[in-house]
NUDOTI-226559 format. One record per residue (C-alpha): y, x, z; residue number from 0. Coordinates in nm, 3 decimals, m for minus. Layout:
! residues N
Y; X; Z; NUM
...
! end
This chain:
! residues 436
m3.620; 10.280; m0.945; 0
m3.655; 9.909; m1.033; 1
m3.550; 9.802; m0.682; 2
m3.244; 10.020; m0.717; 3
m3.158; 9.859; m1.050; 4
m3.193; 9.510; m0.898; 5
m2.963; 9.602; m0.610; 6
m2.716; 9.765; m0.849; 7
m2.707; 9.457; m1.072; 8
m2.684; 9.228; m0.768; 9
m2.369; 9.408; m0.648; 10
m2.195; 9.360; m0.982; 11
m2.304; 8.997; m1.000; 12
m2.165; 8.925; m0.651; 13
m1.829; 9.071; m0.755; 14
m1.818; 8.855; m1.069; 15
m1.919; 8.543; m0.875; 16
m1.650; 8.605; m0.613; 17
m1.380; 8.643; m0.878; 18
m1.492; 8.337; m1.072; 19
m1.527; 8.121; m0.761; 20
m1.173; 8.201; m0.647; 21
m1.037; 8.125; m0.994; 22
m1.228; 7.796; m1.022; 23
m1.127; 7.689; m0.671; 24
m0.761; 7.759; m0.751; 25
m0.775; 7.530; m1.053; 26
m0.959; 7.252; m0.871; 27
m0.718; 7.271; m0.576; 28
m0.419; 7.243; m0.812; 29
m0.568; 6.996; m1.055; 30
m0.237; 6.859; m1.186; 31
m0.316; 6.877; m1.559; 32
m0.670; 6.737; m1.587; 33
m0.683; 6.730; m1.966; 34
m0.620; 7.104; m1.986; 35
m0.779; 7.224; m1.664; 36
m1.100; 7.034; m1.730; 37
m1.173; 7.262; m2.025; 38
m1.047; 7.569; m1.837; 39
m1.287; 7.521; m1.544; 40
m1.575; 7.458; m1.782; 41
m1.500; 7.788; m1.957; 42
m1.478; 7.972; m1.625; 43
m1.820; 7.836; m1.528; 44
m1.962; 8.039; m1.815; 45
m1.919; 8.356; m1.604; 46
m2.110; 8.195; m1.317; 47
m2.391; 8.080; m1.547; 48
m2.428; 8.416; m1.720; 49
m2.417; 8.612; m1.395; 50
m2.681; 8.407; m1.213; 51
m2.925; 8.378; m1.504; 52
m2.896; 8.746; m1.598; 53
m2.962; 8.854; m1.240; 54
m3.260; 8.619; m1.205; 55
m3.409; 8.766; m1.522; 56
m3.364; 9.121; m1.389; 57
m3.514; 9.021; m1.056; 58
m3.809; 8.828; m1.201; 59
m3.864; 8.780; m1.574; 60
m4.070; 8.462; m1.526; 61
m3.798; 8.294; m1.322; 62
m3.530; 8.412; m1.561; 63
m3.725; 8.285; m1.863; 64
m3.707; 7.935; m1.714; 65
m3.325; 7.945; m1.681; 66
m3.237; 8.138; m1.998; 67
m3.226; 7.822; m2.214; 68
m2.954; 7.679; m1.988; 69
m2.746; 7.994; m2.032; 70
m2.777; 7.980; m2.409; 71
m2.685; 7.611; m2.421; 72
m2.385; 7.669; m2.198; 73
m2.270; 7.944; m2.431; 74
m2.247; 7.688; m2.713; 75
m2.079; 7.437; m2.481; 76
m1.815; 7.690; m2.376; 77
m1.726; 7.744; m2.740; 78
m1.668; 7.370; m2.775; 79
m1.455; 7.365; m2.458; 80
m1.234; 7.640; m2.591; 81
m1.172; 7.444; m2.911; 82
m1.086; 7.133; m2.706; 83
m0.845; 7.340; m2.496; 84
m0.657; 7.459; m2.805; 85
m0.636; 7.102; m2.933; 86
m0.510; 6.972; m2.598; 87
m0.242; 7.241; m2.587; 88
m0.096; 7.088; m2.903; 89
m0.113; 6.733; m2.773; 90
m0.434; 6.614; m2.934; 91
m0.594; 6.618; m3.276; 92
m0.336; 6.393; m3.441; 93
m0.049; 6.607; m3.315; 94
m0.225; 6.925; m3.431; 95
m0.265; 6.788; m3.784; 96
0.090; 6.649; m3.800; 97
0.236; 6.984; m3.692; 98
0.110; 7.139; m4.015; 99
0.216; 6.845; m4.231; 100
0.425; 6.976; m4.517; 101
0.342; 7.343; m4.448; 102
0.204; 7.564; m4.718; 103
m0.174; 7.619; m4.709; 104
m0.299; 7.930; m4.533; 105
m0.529; 8.184; m4.701; 106
m0.886; 8.180; m4.578; 107
m1.045; 8.469; m4.393; 108
m1.242; 8.734; m4.572; 109
m1.479; 8.696; m4.753; 110
m1.426; 8.323; m4.814; 111
m1.078; 8.391; m4.955; 112
m1.251; 8.522; m5.271; 113
m1.465; 8.209; m5.302; 114
m1.255; 7.915; m5.182; 115
m0.891; 7.823; m5.223; 116
m0.635; 7.829; m4.942; 117
m0.700; 7.594; m4.653; 118
m0.471; 7.300; m4.577; 119
m0.540; 7.200; m4.217; 120
m0.289; 6.914; m4.238; 121
m0.555; 6.727; m4.433; 122
m0.763; 6.528; m4.180; 123
m1.077; 6.573; m4.388; 124
m1.031; 6.951; m4.385; 125
m0.967; 6.937; m4.011; 126
m1.289; 6.738; m3.969; 127
m1.488; 6.996; m4.165; 128
m1.350; 7.278; m3.947; 129
m1.431; 7.084; m3.631; 130
m1.782; 7.011; m3.750; 131
m1.824; 7.379; m3.836; 132
m1.737; 7.468; m3.477; 133
m1.948; 7.198; m3.313; 134
m2.259; 7.235; m3.528; 135
m2.359; 7.532; m3.312; 136
m2.327; 7.319; m2.999; 137
m2.543; 7.048; m3.154; 138
m2.801; 7.282; m3.306; 139
m2.851; 7.511; m3.006; 140
m3.068; 7.271; m2.798; 141
m3.303; 7.218; m3.093; 142
m3.334; 7.593; m3.145; 143
m3.422; 7.637; m2.778; 144
m3.685; 7.362; m2.796; 145
m3.831; 7.523; m3.109; 146
m3.841; 7.860; m2.933; 147
m4.020; 7.721; m2.627; 148
m4.275; 7.530; m2.837; 149
m4.349; 7.832; m3.053; 150
m4.398; 8.046; m2.743; 151
m4.643; 7.793; m2.602; 152
m4.833; 7.779; m2.931; 153
m4.834; 8.159; m2.955; 154
m4.660; 8.179; m3.292; 155
m4.323; 8.308; m3.177; 156
m4.414; 8.678; m3.200; 157
m4.740; 8.836; m3.310; 158
m4.777; 9.209; m3.369; 159
m5.084; 9.154; m3.588; 160
m4.896; 8.933; m3.835; 161
m4.608; 9.013; m4.071; 162
m4.260; 8.951; m3.938; 163
m4.181; 8.681; m4.193; 164
m4.476; 8.471; m4.071; 165
m4.360; 8.450; m3.709; 166
m4.117; 8.180; m3.600; 167
m3.896; 8.434; m3.420; 168
m3.755; 8.556; m3.752; 169
m3.663; 8.211; m3.883; 170
m3.528; 8.079; m3.553; 171
m3.322; 8.396; m3.512; 172
m3.195; 8.371; m3.870; 173
m3.090; 8.008; m3.823; 174
m2.925; 8.098; m3.493; 175
m2.727; 8.382; m3.650; 176
m2.609; 8.164; m3.939; 177
m2.505; 7.885; m3.704; 178
m2.307; 8.100; m3.461; 179
m2.143; 8.289; m3.749; 180
m2.021; 7.963; m3.903; 181
m1.900; 7.841; m3.565; 182
m1.706; 8.156; m3.481; 183
m1.567; 8.176; m3.835; 184
m1.446; 7.814; m3.817; 185
m1.292; 7.871; m3.476; 186
m1.113; 8.183; m3.599; 187
m0.984; 7.993; m3.904; 188
m0.849; 7.716; m3.684; 189
m0.683; 7.965; m3.451; 190
m0.516; 8.153; m3.737; 191
m0.384; 7.833; m3.901; 192
m0.218; 7.726; m3.575; 193
m0.141; 8.069; m3.435; 194
0.238; 8.025; m3.440; 195
0.220; 7.682; m3.277; 196
m0.017; 7.812; m3.006; 197
0.185; 8.126; m2.927; 198
0.365; 7.974; m2.620; 199
0.024; 7.911; m2.461; 200
m0.097; 8.274; m2.486; 201
m0.396; 8.202; m2.711; 202
m0.489; 8.562; m2.788; 203
m0.619; 8.668; m2.441; 204
m0.804; 8.335; m2.411; 205
m0.955; 8.374; m2.755; 206
m1.050; 8.736; m2.689; 207
m1.206; 8.669; m2.348; 208
m1.422; 8.382; m2.473; 209
m1.524; 8.563; m2.787; 210
m1.597; 8.888; m2.606; 211
m1.868; 8.746; m2.383; 212
m2.031; 8.563; m2.674; 213
m2.018; 8.869; m2.896; 214
m2.149; 9.089; m2.614; 215
m2.457; 8.874; m2.563; 216
m2.501; 8.821; m2.937; 217
m2.459; 9.173; m3.075; 218
m2.616; 9.355; m2.779; 219
m2.932; 9.150; m2.810; 220
m2.938; 9.200; m3.186; 221
m2.883; 9.577; m3.169; 222
m3.140; 9.623; m2.893; 223
m3.396; 9.419; m3.087; 224
m3.338; 9.623; m3.404; 225
m3.355; 9.949; m3.208; 226
m3.681; 9.844; m3.043; 227
m3.827; 9.734; m3.376; 228
m3.735; 10.071; m3.533; 229
m3.876; 10.259; m3.236; 230
m3.546; 10.424; m3.148; 231
m3.555; 10.319; m2.782; 232
m3.851; 10.429; m2.570; 233
m4.032; 10.194; m2.344; 234
m3.872; 10.094; m2.019; 235
m3.882; 10.391; m1.787; 236
m3.624; 10.598; m1.607; 237
m3.261; 10.560; m1.704; 238
m3.349; 10.366; m2.023; 239
m3.413; 10.056; m1.814; 240
m3.033; 10.019; m1.806; 241
m3.045; 9.942; m2.178; 242
m3.208; 9.606; m2.109; 243
m2.995; 9.314; m2.230; 244
m2.987; 9.132; m1.894; 245
m2.906; 9.451; m1.703; 246
m2.613; 9.518; m1.934; 247
m2.490; 9.161; m1.891; 248
m2.498; 9.196; m1.511; 249
m2.295; 9.515; m1.527; 250
m2.041; 9.363; m1.766; 251
m1.982; 9.038; m1.579; 252
m1.710; 9.165; m1.337; 253
m1.503; 9.285; m1.631; 254
m1.545; 8.952; m1.807; 255
m1.449; 8.772; m1.485; 256
m1.129; 8.974; m1.463; 257
m1.043; 8.901; m1.826; 258
m1.099; 8.527; m1.770; 259
m0.888; 8.541; m1.453; 260
m0.599; 8.687; m1.652; 261
m0.644; 8.465; m1.960; 262
m0.675; 8.138; m1.764; 263
m0.441; 8.211; m1.476; 264
m0.346; 7.921; m1.254; 265
0.032; 7.965; m1.284; 266
0.018; 7.856; m1.649; 267
m0.074; 7.507; m1.529; 268
0.172; 7.476; m1.242; 269
0.512; 7.335; m1.334; 270
0.779; 7.410; m1.067; 271
0.930; 7.064; m1.104; 272
0.588; 6.907; m1.042; 273
0.528; 7.060; m0.699; 274
0.583; 6.724; m0.529; 275
0.359; 6.556; m0.785; 276
0.029; 6.421; m0.656; 277
m0.284; 6.611; m0.746; 278
m0.646; 6.505; m0.765; 279
m0.867; 6.562; m0.456; 280
m1.104; 6.855; m0.480; 281
m1.420; 6.644; m0.506; 282
m1.267; 6.411; m0.764; 283
m1.153; 6.708; m0.968; 284
m1.504; 6.855; m0.963; 285
m1.651; 6.521; m1.077; 286
m1.404; 6.516; m1.363; 287
m1.518; 6.863; m1.472; 288
m1.893; 6.794; m1.461; 289
m1.864; 6.450; m1.622; 290
m1.966; 6.476; m1.987; 291
m1.874; 6.131; m2.114; 292
m1.576; 6.274; m2.302; 293
m1.803; 6.527; m2.473; 294
m2.050; 6.258; m2.578; 295
m1.783; 6.025; m2.718; 296
m1.608; 6.306; m2.905; 297
m1.937; 6.428; m3.055; 298
m2.026; 6.078; m3.179; 299
m1.682; 6.031; m3.333; 300
m1.701; 6.371; m3.501; 301
m2.045; 6.302; m3.645; 302
m1.940; 5.963; m3.780; 303
m1.596; 6.081; m3.896; 304
m1.468; 5.724; m3.945; 305
m1.135; 5.777; m3.772; 306
m1.046; 6.098; m3.960; 307
m0.856; 5.924; m4.238; 308
m0.505; 5.973; m4.372; 309
m0.374; 5.651; m4.217; 310
m0.453; 5.772; m3.864; 311
m0.315; 6.123; m3.911; 312
0.001; 6.049; m4.109; 313
0.335; 6.116; m3.933; 314
0.558; 5.819; m3.861; 315
0.861; 5.971; m4.030; 316
0.863; 5.984; m4.407; 317
0.779; 6.348; m4.477; 318
0.643; 6.420; m4.823; 319
0.380; 6.699; m4.834; 320
0.504; 7.008; m5.014; 321
0.185; 7.067; m5.212; 322
0.093; 6.850; m5.511; 323
m0.276; 6.825; m5.413; 324
m0.185; 6.701; m5.065; 325
0.032; 6.424; m5.211; 326
m0.231; 6.333; m5.468; 327
m0.506; 6.305; m5.206; 328
m0.295; 6.076; m4.991; 329
m0.196; 5.867; m5.293; 330
m0.562; 5.826; m5.385; 331
m0.626; 5.693; m5.036; 332
m0.349; 5.435; m5.058; 333
m0.024; 5.604; m4.952; 334
0.284; 5.492; m5.146; 335
0.642; 5.615; m5.122; 336
0.945; 5.395; m5.182; 337
1.324; 5.431; m5.190; 338
1.305; 5.780; m5.331; 339
1.063; 5.900; m5.065; 340
1.263; 5.761; m4.771; 341
0.996; 5.506; m4.681; 342
0.621; 5.487; m4.718; 343
0.350; 5.225; m4.690; 344
m0.025; 5.200; m4.720; 345
m0.197; 4.978; m4.973; 346
m0.560; 4.876; m4.977; 347
m0.821; 5.104; m5.124; 348
m1.027; 4.804; m5.240; 349
m1.146; 4.865; m5.595; 350
m0.956; 4.620; m5.816; 351
m1.078; 4.772; m6.144; 352
m1.359; 4.518; m6.175; 353
m1.149; 4.213; m6.085; 354
m0.998; 4.023; m6.380; 355
m0.683; 3.861; m6.251; 356
m0.604; 3.695; m6.588; 357
m0.892; 3.569; m6.800; 358
m0.813; 3.580; m7.171; 359
m1.113; 3.374; m7.284; 360
m1.012; 3.056; m7.466; 361
m1.278; 2.856; m7.288; 362
m1.141; 2.951; m6.949; 363
m0.769; 2.955; m7.029; 364
m0.682; 2.674; m6.795; 365
m0.413; 2.729; m6.530; 366
m0.669; 2.696; m6.252; 367
m0.869; 2.988; m6.390; 368
m0.572; 3.223; m6.402; 369
m0.522; 3.268; m6.029; 370
m0.352; 3.589; m5.929; 371
m0.547; 3.636; m5.612; 372
m0.904; 3.694; m5.510; 373
m1.100; 3.680; m5.187; 374
m1.307; 3.956; m5.035; 375
m1.638; 3.799; m4.924; 376
m1.714; 3.831; m4.555; 377
m1.377; 3.986; m4.471; 378
m1.137; 3.693; m4.465; 379
m1.171; 3.323; m4.408; 380
m1.166; 3.073; m4.694; 381
m0.794; 3.001; m4.650; 382
m0.703; 3.370; m4.649; 383
m0.666; 3.572; m4.966; 384
m0.595; 3.930; m5.058; 385
m0.357; 4.071; m5.317; 386
m0.182; 4.408; m5.351; 387
m0.291; 4.524; m5.006; 388
m0.155; 4.209; m4.833; 389
m0.360; 3.937; m4.667; 390
m0.189; 3.596; m4.686; 391
m0.253; 3.226; m4.641; 392
m0.267; 2.991; m4.942; 393
m0.031; 2.690; m4.938; 394
m0.168; 2.404; m5.150; 395
0.180; 2.266; m5.220; 396
0.306; 2.603; m5.345; 397
m0.008; 2.649; m5.552; 398
0.062; 2.326; m5.741; 399
0.411; 2.455; m5.826; 400
0.262; 2.785; m5.944; 401
0.015; 2.594; m6.165; 402
0.301; 2.394; m6.323; 403
0.500; 2.715; m6.384; 404
0.204; 2.872; m6.562; 405
0.177; 2.575; m6.797; 406
0.538; 2.610; m6.914; 407
0.592; 2.776; m7.258; 408
0.820; 3.043; m7.116; 409
0.676; 3.069; m6.767; 410
0.642; 3.406; m6.597; 411
0.279; 3.441; m6.698; 412
0.332; 3.342; m7.063; 413
0.666; 3.504; m7.143; 414
0.627; 3.783; m7.404; 415
0.669; 4.138; m7.284; 416
0.944; 4.319; m7.475; 417
0.881; 4.693; m7.515; 418
1.199; 4.885; m7.441; 419
1.126; 5.146; m7.706; 420
1.104; 4.884; m7.982; 421
1.464; 4.758; m8.015; 422
1.404; 4.598; m8.358; 423
1.123; 4.379; m8.226; 424
1.326; 4.292; m7.917; 425
1.626; 4.183; m8.126; 426
1.410; 3.969; m8.353; 427
1.248; 3.798; m8.056; 428
1.588; 3.743; m7.900; 429
1.726; 3.584; m8.218; 430
1.425; 3.353; m8.245; 431
1.471; 3.243; m7.886; 432
1.842; 3.181; m7.945; 433
1.768; 2.964; m8.249; 434
1.527; 2.747; m8.051; 435
! end
């Protein structure tokens, strides 16, 4: 019976591998849009990885146990590739954020809509939080696999003689479930916020095909584990051997391969006017797919988050955000509007609250002590100074003229300020000046 199951699973796996290989070869042979097709081929390789590892586990559990960590890590990596594909469809992260600039915030998915306010993905900091929510599963998965392997070696992963809450399997599984739930929730939130903008690229079948295989492996394993723990499923014998997780994955792979073929069809990446355009050689295209320098650089930038600031994600045209909070956040970070909102500029966020530009002490009331500029240590040279968001050079000749102007009785820095609301005081001051 077991030999028959192995042969049965092998037939389904061969069908899925044939379909995936043809689809991958078609993309590599017509590799005219590397930025998009790089992520597409990486997603299609998920079918190959799942099929081979699932069959090896059915054939020999010891061999399959050695390769299962690679399958689980690639599952997290495929989720990251799908997010990158959606971003690249829109022209990059900056373009994706600018598209939503000025739009009304979108309501969050249930149940977070009862806890948090609507989400504004045009805010780069919100976009960064969503991206980190998606990628945290990719970053955490290798550590969970290492923890699982170490606990198995130490014999503390599962122990029938000990309570469930003592074993590491419960806590590793709980952390895994929380991580993948946050990742899929963040990805769904991103997809819903940009659903209208992504409609020309057929996002729904792509989203469904990627999510289906992850949900199949996730929920099937969870349900089978719960059923085994409750004693609902008998031990492996007869037809019940088909209820094994790896056997089910082998039987499902051809259907997943067909769904990926339809979702990531080659004709979506072939432009008729680009037929005469040069394309990358097959080997070069494959090297571009398996090279992970772009993944490493993007992960480092996402972890640091230094470039996700308003200045880098603000549109060039002067478009005022429609929501008050969005304008207030940008104003706090240095954005200023001029000419009735027709122009905008960025000022420095350097904290000037502790800098006394004019010293009112009598002992230090000399013109030289009342300089209207200050230097930022370590940032500019001695001849460069900073004021109002502008870095400028100091001219000694002009400074002497400024010092003389400050010493005049009615110089700019000593002239009394006339409150507009107090007309009586203004008239009295004006008469006194006229008499002098």
